[in-house]
Structures are given as structure tokens and as C-alpha cells.
NUGU-767675 format. One record per residue: residue in one letter; x, y, z of N, C-alpha, C in turn. Coordinates in pm, whole numbers, plus 50000, padded with zeros to 5 digits. Example, Ala and Ser with C-alpha at 12.3 -4.5 7.8 and 13.67 -1.06 7.14 Angstrom:
REM residues 2
A513194943150780512304955050780513204967050780S512854977550708513674989450714512905000350787
This chain:
REM residues 509
M532433850349025532393847549185533623842849168G534543854749251535913855349277536573837049362F537993835149372538783825149422538063817149525F537863831349677537593829249780536603825349810E535673825449720534083827049719533683809849660K534233809749574534143790349496534923781949643I535693787249696535993775149761535383772349889K535063786949954534063782450082532703773849999N532213781749879531123775649872531353760349783G532463754949739532643746749677532103733649783L532803736749929532963727950058532013729650101K530763734350112529343736550200529183721450242K528663714450102528573702650225529393699150275T530413689850272530783688150388530943702050524R531423713250519531683723150652529673714650705A528933721950606527803720150686527373707850791A528013697350726527723681750830528923683750852M530113694750872530623693251011530713705651143A529723710751044528903727051163528303714151260N527523698451215526723693251320527373687651454T528223683251381529333676551464530613687951553L531523686351473532543695151525532163712851624G531403717551497530803730451557530063722651715G529343716751780528643714151863529663710851953I530613699651927531883696752026532113708852073F532663724752009533273732652058532703746552145A531643744952060530433752352108529903750152258S529913732052259529793731752416530493728452511F531863736252434533393728752486533013729952657S533633723852733533813722252859535583719052975G536003714252864537513709652900537983701452819A539303700752762539663690752685540463676452768N539013671852792538823658452875538543648352740E538783632752796538553621152736537373625152626E536493622052725534763626652568535283638252432F535813644052506536173658152423536823647552271Y538023648252312538853636952219537963630352127E537123620852198536773610152089535603614452046E534953623752087533753634651987534693636951913L535543644751933536553651751775536783640951703E537123638151751537463623151668537023612551541E535563612751609534493607551528533893614451457S533723630251493533423640951409534093641551275M535563638451300536603640751166536493630751141I536313617151144536313601551064535083603850957L533593611751041532603614850948532433620750831A533213628650860533673637350713534803633850640D535323621250673535813611050581537133616350588I538023622850657539873624850707539873610350749G539453598450762539603589650796540243583450920V540083574850977540373567351057542053572351136E543333560551057544363566851043544553577451125T544353590850975544453606950992543923611051119S542763604551158542153614851254542513613451382C542383600151408543803590251524544503601951507K546013603051429547143611451446546803618651478A545403629951430545453649251449545163647451595V544003640851628544073637851749545083638751859E545963625451826546973626751880547963637051898Q548243641151796549133657951767548143668751923L547143667651924546303677051939546443673652112R546453660552161546113663152249547743666852307T549043662852228550103671452242549963682352336V549683688752181549793705052174549083708152308V548503705152295547273706652464548053710052612K548533699152599549483698452725550443702952754E551243701952646552493713752613552413731052659R551403731652557551523749252548550203751152641K549203742152750549163745252850547623750052777L547193747252700545753756752574544743757752719R543933755452637542893761252812541413762852713T541373778752633539753775652598539533768652436A538583772852379537903762052302538643768652151E538713783052176539373791652088540513788952069E541853781952137543013782052171542733764852101I541743759552151542523745552093541833740951949H540723752051915540113750451748541423751151717D542293769051694543123770051599543963758151650A544123751051737545703746251738545343730851629L544113729051639543303716951549543353720751342K544053735051346542983740151249544763736951211D545553741651251547743739951207547683728651178I547403718651311547413703151304547533701851149L545463699251085545373696450988546303705150839V546443719150839547313728950744548693719750747D549213713750899550633711650857550243693450764M549093685950786549443668750766548733676950542L548853689750537548443690050433549313700350344N550573703650453551603708250386552813696350373V552943690750230553553678250260554543682150138G554713691450018554683693649934554863706949837D555413715149771554853722349676553263719049621T553003728649644551093728049590550873735449413S552343740049362551783744949264552693738949140L551673734749041552413726748956554033730148916K554813720148854555823720848837555953725148611L556333736648632555873737548514557073746448438G558193744948443558903756548443560293755848290T559943742548215560313741248116559653741347992R560683743047864559323746847717559853735547647P559173724947605557533722347644557373716247827S556613718747945556613705548039555653698747996V555593689748099554753678648064553633671648202V552603672048167551543670448338550743656148230L551703647648242550983626348301549923631848337V548273629448318547103623948348546353611448395I546213609548508546373591348490544673596348627G544083581048642543233581148742542003573548641V541263565748751540303556048691539123561548618N538633558548545537383561548474536483565148521G535933578248479534443581548535535203591748683V536273593848733536553603748804536713620248750G536373619448669536403635348593537523637748470K538543628648456539843632048431539963637248277T539083644048188539003640948099538313657848100T537263659448180537213674548248538213678048352T538753673648418540243680248459540763686548444I540833679848248542493683848145541863693448100G540553697048014539813706848023540213720748041K539553716348202539783735348227540633732448382L541693723548281543303728748353544293740448212A543323730848124544343738347951543453747247978H542643749548022541223768648025542263778048118R542713771348223543403779048340544903781948275L545633776348249546663778448174547123783448116S545903782547987545353788847890545653808947936G544563809048021544213820948049545343829348095E546623818648165547753824148213548743826148082G548363826047981549213835647849549983821747816K549823807347829550263794747810549853790847708R550763786447610550643776447482550393764947494V549263757347538548953746147601548323738847452L548683718847470548483711147399548083701647425L547113697147362546443683947482546793670747371C547003657947407547013649847400546413637047418A545723632147341544603623147398545563606947357A546303607147478546693592147456546313580847534D544393582847554543793571547594542603570747468T543143558047456543063554347289542543536047335F542063537347449541283522547507539893526247466R539173536447625537923538847564537243543347454A536103540647423535133547147295535303557347336A535783566247210535213583447277536193591647323A536913589247403537403590147416538063602147386A538763605447330539343616747207538433622947148D537473617447148536063628647092535943637647171Q535633633047293535393643047436536563650747467L538013644247461539103653347464538873665447341E538633663447219538833670747181537383687547176I536033678047294535623691247273536753702447350W536693697147426537653704447591538523709147508A539343703847371540193716947367539213731747310G538563723947190537413740447167537093748347273R536683741547372536743752547476537763759347536A538643748447464539553763947583540203763947489N540513766547309540473772047291542973766247226V542523755147280543463752447268543473734647151D545313732747089545743724347050545673710947084I545043697547005545363685247056545603676546919V546553667946992547133653846913546473645046967R545703635546817544923624746871544983613946759Q544873600846768544903592846644543453587846653H543523573046612542423564646581542183557646753E541193557046762540633545646860541703531246799G542123531946991543393514246967544843519046923A544903527346888546333536746882546793526346971D549033527246909549263527847083549623540647114P549473543647279549273551747386550263562847305A551843555347343553003558947330553383570047218A552463561447077552913564646934552053575946922V551263577647040550493593747049550963605947115V552013596947270552533612547312554003615547203F554333604047118555663601447093555493619446977D553653618546933553443622746798553213641446863A552743638447020552473647547076553103660547161I554523654547158555713660747169556873666047030S556553658146962556663664346812555893677946788A555013682846816553723687646783554223697246810A554653698446992554843708747096556093713447091K557503706347022558543711846940558353719546797A557613721646758557033721946630556103736546652R555223738346744554863747546802554883757546857G556063753546959556613763347036555653755847172S554973748647211553833750447289554353744147446D553923754747519554703758447650554203741047722V552783737147737553003727947830551743716547720I552213702647756551113690047715550693684247827L549063686447762548563679547893548473668147833C548533654947918548363645347838547073628047908D546333628547837544863616747903545773608447868T545303599447987546253579147965544913574247998A544613562347938543543552447974543083549748129G542043547048177541783546548340541823533948357R542273523248322542203510148384542963505648491L543143500348612543063497548682542573481048697H541833481548718541913465848712542593454748696N544093456548531544823449248507545873465848558K546803457048682547643467948676549233465948574A549103454748596550133446948470550153457848388N548963451848277548683456548117548513479948189L548563486048313548793496848305550213504348347M550213489748411552083498848457552563501548287N552973488748212553433486148105553263495248018E552183498648035551673512447927552173525947995L551753528948116552483538248156553863539548182G554303533548166556283527548192556593530148059K555883531047906555913526147791556243549147740I554963554047825554753566247801555853578447860S555943569047941557343571148032558713574347960R558683567047930560103562647858560063571847746I558863576047711559213582947604559653592847619I558673600947680559143612847768560103615847753D560753610047885562133608047907563613610447782R563093604247664564063599247547563813618047497E562763617647479562123627947344562353646247502L561943645847566561923654647647562853651147776P564023648947780565543646047893565823655747988N565213668447973564873676148095563913688448142A562773678848065561323684348095561563684048222D560153693148271559563694948403558283680348410K558273670348453556753662148441556283660148552E554983664248555554133664648656552953649248631V553243640448750552343628248667551283628248777L550223636848735548533641248787547543629348826L547103622848984546543615249005545193618649005V544203621848913542793622948922541943618749009L541453620349159540483613849211539103618349246D538153609149249536683616949258536693616949394G536183634149477535973634849659535003622549668T533683620649543532543618949604532703605249627T533713597749618534233584249640535093580149782G535553591849879535703590849984536883580549992Q536873571150108537733564250135538103552450046N537283555249933537363544249791538823552649691G538393557849672539653574149646540863571249668L540903565949810541953566949900542543550049834L542283547649811542413531649779543023530349686Q542433535649561542573543049453544403549049424A544203560249503545533562849509546333552349542K546793546449615547423538449715548023527349634Q546643526449511547493519649419548453523649299F547563534649235548333541249156549723548549210K549843550549290551263552549399552143543049335E551703534349359552783521149391552963516949191I552553517249123552433517548946552913527648875A552623539348943552513552748831553603567048890G553933563748998554903573749023554543586749029V553053587749152552453599449104553343611449215T553353624649112553703634649159553233651049259A551453645549227550373655649282549153649749218I547993653349310546943650849323545953662249241A544863661449187544063670049191542173659549219L541623667149261540323660149352539163668849291T538283661249208537193663049170535853665349218K535023670649211533663670849253533493668949390L534013678549492534193683349597532483692449631D532553699449569530813704549554529683694449575G530613683849558529143673749553529433660949676T529793662949787530213651649865530403664149999A529813652650132530213657450285531283656650282K531863650150217533343640350283534303647350218G534573660850207535803669450131537213666850222G536593660450351537813656950469538723646350374I538573642050314539113630450209540753636850107V540643651150126541963658450084543353658950188I542413657250304543373660250407544123641050432A543343628450426543663614850383544213612450368V543813618550216544963617350079546343621350077A546443636050121547823644450119548743634850243D548113629750357548353626450507549013608850441A548073603250399548523591050380549623588050249L549453591550171550223594050049551583598550056Q551993611850153552783623850144553203627850007I551813632249930552103634449815551113651849756P551753660249758551033675249778549693674449653V548473674749702547243675549633547523696249591K547003693349449547613704949385546503712549345L545713707049300544043710849243542623708149316I542403709349324540763706349359539573708349254G538493705649246537183707149153536703710949227V535503721849273534903727249336533443730849239G533273723849121532353726349058532403729948955E531443729848825530813729748710531253739648596Q531833749248606532233758948520534093756048490M534483762348359535543762748314536203762948444D535953776148541537273785148567536863777848748D535863767348746535913758348933537283748148974L537963745648804539453741448888540913747548941M540443749149055541273755549207543153749649161P543673762849236544683759049298544913752649422F545573741049484545343742049612545813751849704E545223754449825546063763849928545723758650076P546893748950124545793741750207545633753450384R545933763450379545053772050490544003775650437A543893780450336542153783150318541203772050300F542403763050268541473747350230540453748050354V541183741450492541193739350683540243753750719D540303765050663539623774850720538483772750648A538513771850529536573769450454535983757250503L536373742450564536303735050544535913735450750I536183739350776535683742250915535683748950981L535693762550938535283778951006533893784950951G533103776250858531983778250813532183794850742G533383794850670533983800550595535463805850521T535963815650480537493816650453537983824550507H538563819550598539273830650725540763834250694M541363835250605542703835950583543203853350570K544593846550725545793859650684546333868150597V546203880050598546663883650396547983896050494V548953896850469549713906850486549933917750436M549613930850472549503943650434551083946250401A551883947950229553073954250262552963969550294S553123969350372552853986650406553063984650585N553233991150652553403998650776552554017650790N551854016750693550984026450715549604024650784A549484036150860547894030050992546874034450905H547054038050802545334045850721545464032450635K546074032150537546074019550447545464010750516I546604008250675545803996450674544253992750723A544154002950829542944002750870542064002150735E541574007750650540984010850536540793996050485L541763993250459541243973650423540803965650535R541813967550611540973956250723539813958750724A538983972550720537573973450736536613967350620I536893970550536536613966550378536503949650350L537913945050399537893927950412537923913350490S537983926450617537413914150717535843908850680A534973916450626533723914650655533513900950515Y534623896750452534943886450345535833877750463G535873872950552536883869450653538603868750588L538813880650558540473883350530540723889850618D542333885850734541753895050855543643899550788V543733916650792544733918950753545533924350868V546903924250823548143926250935548923935750871S549953943950992550623950750851551953942950855Q553153947050824553973940250788554453939850945R555013956351021555363945851138554333940251240E553303938751216552363926151333553283911751258A553123911051130553543902051097555243890151056G555703905951162557123905551131558693904151013V557633910150961558153912750841558363924450843H560273925950777561093939250801561633934550663V561253937450567561393940950409561373949850361E561763961250233561513974350165562043967050096P561603961249975561643963149819562223971349764E562853970149681562793984249596562423981249474E561683993849457560293997249355561023999149240T561513986649182562103990549027560793990648932G559713990048931558613986248829558434003248738T557844002148599557614014948566556464022348560T555454006348610554104012048626553864008948755F552264011248793551774011348948551383993248947E551393987448799550993972648892552643965848863E553593968548828555023962248840555283967749019N555443974149059555743976349181555083973549309S553913978549264552423969249327552413954449384R553133945149259553183928749239555073927549325I555813934349296556873937149380556943936749494K556653943449569556133943249701554843935449778A553883931649684553453917249736553983905949752V554793903749667555973891149611557063892949727A557373904349740558083903949866557943902049964V557203904550019556353899150155555323886250147M555363883650063554703869150056556043858550119Q557023864050005558063851850032558793852950150A558983861450246559393866850330558733860250486C557223856750510556373854850570555603842550534G555753834650377554943823950344553513826450357L553113839450344551403844650404550843848750285P549813845350211549193862650123549323871350150A549833878750053550463902050067549283904449966V549413916150035548733920949950549493934749925A549243948049832549883951649828549653963749711D549453975949747548793992749687549813996949642D550364002349536551234014449462549884021549412S550224035749407549114046549430549974057749323G549364069349270550144076849257549124088249113L549964100049100548684110849033549874107548897M549094109848801549644113448651548794123648546V549564132048535548794144848476549324145648330D548514145848293548724140648105549194153948042A549204164048063550434171748009551484170847974L552164162348141553144160448167553594145448124N553314141848035553134129048011553374118948109G552404118948198551744106048264552904111148418E553334126448458554564126348532553494124748616P553934129548795554774122148831555254101248808G553364097548818553294083948768553574077648945V554484066448889555084056749041556224066949063Y556314077749061557774084249106556934095049215S555374095349227554684103449326555424110949431A555904096949461555974100049673557364109149645R558134101849560559994111249542559494122649404Y558564127549349559244134449286559104153249343G560564154849203560974164449221562684162449282G563494145449343564044145349357564704148949517P565724147649543565744147649670565534168749754D565514174649629564714186549718564114185349777C563104181749703561834182349773560834165849853I561264175349988561274164950062560044163850172S558964174650130557754170750215556114167150089D555234170350070554224170050028554134186049930S554344196550036554414205850002555274211849878D556904207149859557744208949804557384202749673R556634187549660556774179049593555004190549530I554104196049573553254202249533553834216649459D554254223649506555184231249416555894232749295Y557034217849330557434216149187557144212349090L555504200949133554564201548991554064214148932L553424226649080552974241349011553274248248947K554844241148929556004251848854556584247748759K556384230148734556104225448577554954230548523L554004234448578552684232048487552284246748472E553434254848495552814272448489552444277748404N553234270848268552674277448074551564269648056V550174264448181549994251348117548584255748116P547574260748045546534264448047545204254948107E543744259648180543624256548296542964244948213G542294245448067541814230447973542894218047966K544104222347958545184212347916545314205448124R544934212348166545584200648319545094193248358T545064184948291543904170548286544644163548373A543614154348440544694145048538543944136948542K545204122348646544044114348699545254101748860F543804102448952545094095949076544574080349020V545734073349033545134058449011545954046249103S545694039549184545754031549261545744022149163V546804004349203546773991849201546723985049316I545943975649347545993967949446546173953249360T547273945749460548043933849420548053919449552L547163910449511547233903349633548413886449563V549433884949607549833870449558549713858249685T549133851449656549553835549751550253830049719P550973822549844552133811949805552103800949679D550833799449678550433789649569550313796249426G551023804649464551643816349241549713818749243R548273820649306547503827049226547743845449236E546703849349156547413864949181546153871549170I545913884649195544423889249178544823904449155V545063914649094545143927749032544253935249004A544083947649072542933958749072543423971249102R542923975848959543403987548954541913997548933G541904012948975541184022249025541834034348965E540784044448928541714056648896540294061448883C540734077748919539814089748947540184102448864P539424107648803539844112448678539564131248748G540704142548664539814154148752541184160848694H541294172748771542434180948670543734190748814I544514198248789545324206548885545134219548842L544654217848979544144233448974545744246348970F545554257649023546894263649008547284268349097E545894268249260546694271749410546044264349463R546224257549561545804249849701544294260149728H544264247149743542324245849858541854234849912G541634236850028540994227850129542564222850240S542134221950327543354211450426543444200750496S542454193750415542494179850443543414170050355G543304159150394544194149550302546014152250281F546684142150181547794146450235547804143850112G549614147250052550014143149902550014157349837Y549754153549706548544160949560547444170049602D546494159249691544994160649744544814177449708P545574188749815545154202649750544484205849642V545754202049506545664201949426544864201149336F544854187149365543574184449275542454180149303F541334186349159540014189849145539624171149125A538364173249183538704157949169536924154949075E536434154848961535524156348888534544153848962D534444138149007533224129749081532724137949177A533784144349265533344149649369532914167449428G533274172349264533164184449211534004197349344C535124189649316536314200549436537244189549481T538344198349573539964193149582539274174949674F540434169449621540694159049754540644163649869A540994178049921541244183550014540414186550067E539114192149977538384197750053537344185850105L537844172950088536734160550141537174156850288A535644155450379536284148450486536694133650443P537544126450494538134115850472537224105650459E535974097950520534614091750432533954092250360Q534534110350330533594114450154534614111550031K535884111850064537174110549982536904090549977N536804085850053536694073150051535734066749988Q534694073849925533684072849885533824074849701V534974082149672535274084349509536714080149512S537374080549585539344080649521539394071249452H540544069349436541404058949323541694043449417R541554043149571541814033649606540734027449694A539764032749682538444029649666537394020949574R537744029249441537724024149299538704013249308A539784006149332540673994949334539963988849373L539453992149506539613980949661537493973249604R537023984349523535763977249410536373964949350A537003966949262537423958649188538463947549265F538973954049346539733938649407538323931149479V537623937949529536603925149594535673915149496E535273925149373534093917649279535023908649225K536843909049178537833896949164537973887149231A537683889049359537943882549478536933871049511F535793880049551534763876849595533173870749523G533673879349371532043875749292531093887949290T531273897149415530013905449446530673921249437K530383933149455531063945749457530293948349601K529663946949657528903950149811529053966849817E528743977849738529003987549738528613993749891K527603989449942527543994750099529173992550208E529343982750207530603985050268531953983450213L532273989050098532893995350036533554010250038C531974017050137531984027750145531794032050280
């Protein structure tokens, strides 16, 4: 299951609860009158968005509706989404882990899923290529270190621990020393979950922080508060207390898949003005998700994950192809022009993956929205992979058309016999999001280069590329036939499977 579907499925209880109220309100919408606003406010409170936050959101909606003269249910619905997203945008949602090592000090009361969150986060960071070290500084709770050691084994990362009752600050000191010696990138530090004795907790966390600041004076440090989403407003009360005593910089909300009150995420972010950076939407190792406000709100109140994605291109063919496929999954694909993005990044990469990412990142940074890019080309074995990433500009400035580039290719292959003219078309699709998530998918179509052109359809090198699976050149195929076997179609299949956890072959054809 891909990350888009994880968010959607993880919030299904909350979404179902809101659908019975919020959905009905907009379905029977007859005007933005006082009754409408009262019902809307009540619906949001029932989703545990909180009284104060719900009232605030509805008042903002009143103002927007009046100022913009909104009339339709759709306009007001979209305005409400924007307001909720703004409430969640209270800071950078990505963990600050730029130094080596960085430290994540994980705090929270017992039972919220603190140890599980550390284990899942270790798994995620390790999968990103980071060297992770766990620090078992919860020496108060019996078997806390044992449980963390189990998670260290599952995530295949190192752990530093001492005996039960040891000084937590001493364990942290040992962990920092080990991280320096081993070249660790990130230290994930577990702490005791005592809140009933604020003085002791404050002293303990203060001592730990002083050790970190002394031993790693320039290190990035996150104080990550873990909250149980099923506790609703009680979780908000806990968060307020921890904020007072611990200098919280980030929040992780767990068990959102088990509650109908996932709106607590909005209440916490708005009330504390601390960014939610991680959400737990299931029991599996990869069910701890980086938080993205827009995707969260859409999944919460729309019945699915509807996300605008900007294609790093103005190519009408590419836009139409991606839009037709990805719209079925709730992704609204728009061109750079439609998004008001005019960047033209220099493709300096030596691989399709590098160039695809360069384009996607540039567009994402320009518009602040998720961006997707495709980079593709022809690779000929007898030419050591040429033209490769230079397919569109092969032959230099003298080759200004597709026909010129085909002539140039055939000239270079004129002494290569038929059995040695193997080649493949390659497409790499990359999606990047503002919170740092990436999906990369590659598709290849095997074939060989003919001695002369065949067919009049297609573009680029299609007339001389004989596709093995098609039994003819790409230029001899109708567009719909080509889209079933092409490298881009294969990349899209791989992309959909990674993003959504399903192949859905029919929709890709």
C-alpha cells in the first residue's frame, strides 16, 4: 500500500464520522446562513477539532465567504479546507536532521506509543540510508529498554542501554559517545513517560538537554512529543503540559487509524503552534507517515486523498496521459503553465533519475506543491548507452529535428550488424512533496534499432525503434497501442504501485 492510500485508509473512521455530518451539511446546502454555520461548527467539534479551534475556523469561514462573495457549496467547502490547512501550517513539517549526529528526544506519557514510534522512525530513517542509534534513556519503566532493544532488532539499528534505574542522562552521554565513535547520523532517544510529577520530569529532561548541548553544541535537536490520537482532547491537555516543561519542537500523533476523532491533529497544531511532523496510521513498520497538511485535510473531509500535483512540463501529451491515469487516484495533475510556474531547470544529471528529480524539485520549490517529472530517452547498447539523457539533443546543434537525430543515430550504427543493435527506451517518473517525500519509478521497453524508418506515427526515435513486445516499431502503433507497452506506461504502472499499493492494469491502458 502506497503512502497516499495509507493516509486515506488510516483516517477512514474519522472520515466516516464526518461524512455523516459534514457531508450532509454540504449536501443539503441552501445558503451560508446562521443554521449552516452552527451545524458546521458542531460537526467539527464532534470530530474533535476542539471547541476553540472549531469556533475560530467557522468565524474565519464567515469572513472569507463575505469578502469573496462565495455562493456555492463547492466554493465554501474549498474555502473551509484552505482554512484548516492554514491552521496546520505552523512550521516546517520535516524533522530537522541536518547535522551528524542529530538528536531526536522523544517524550510523552506511558501508553501513547512512544517506543513503537521510535522503532518505526528508526526503520524509516534507516531505509533512507541514515545510520541510526537508539538510546534507551527510559530507565524508570520496567522492561522499557528491553522493548526498545526488540525494535532496534526489527529496524536493524544499534542501541545503547544500561540497567533499570540508571541515570538517564548518563545513558544519553554514553549514546552520544557511541554515535561519535560509530559515525551515526541520528540518535533517537527514549525518555520516561512520567507526567504526574512535573518537577522530576522537568529536572530529568533538563539534565538530558544540558548533556546534549554540552556534548553536541551545534547539533540539530528535535524534542518530539508523542500523543495518542484516540485520547482526543485529553491528548491536547497533555501537549499543553509538556510544552510548558520540555520545549517541544515537533509532534507525532499515533493510533489515528483507531479513532473517529482524528480532527485532534488540527486542534493540537492550532492550539500549541507546534508543527505535527509524524502521524501513525497503522500497525506496520512503514505506517508512521511524514505529515503533509493538505493531504491530511483532503483525506479527512473529502472521502479520499485529492491532491494537486504540478507536472514539470507543458507537454500536452504528457499532461493528458498522466492526468487520465492519476485522476482515478485523486491526484489532480496540472501543467507548469496552469500552476503559474515558469522555471526551466538545467538538466545537469547524468542519469534519468537525476534529471527527473532535478525537474520535480525545481517545480515543487517554485510553487510549494507536490510536483512530478518524467525524464526519458533511448539507450543503445552498441553505443555504450547513447544517446541516453541526451536523446532530445543528440548530435549537437546541427541536429534540430527528430529526423536529423535519427539520421545521426543511423550513421553511428551503419557498421553495426543486426544482432548487435539492441536498445531500450527508458522512462523515470519522480514525485516530490514539500515535506520531503519522494517516489521514483522506472520503466523500460526492450527492442533494437532498424536500418531504416518504418511507420508514420509517434515521435522522436519511434520510426527506427523496433519494440520486442509489440513486434513492430513504435511509429507503427496507434497511440493507445503504444501506451500499453511503452516505457512511460511501464514507469506509470510502477509509480502507481509504489504510490497506491495496487497495479490497476486496466486504468493504465
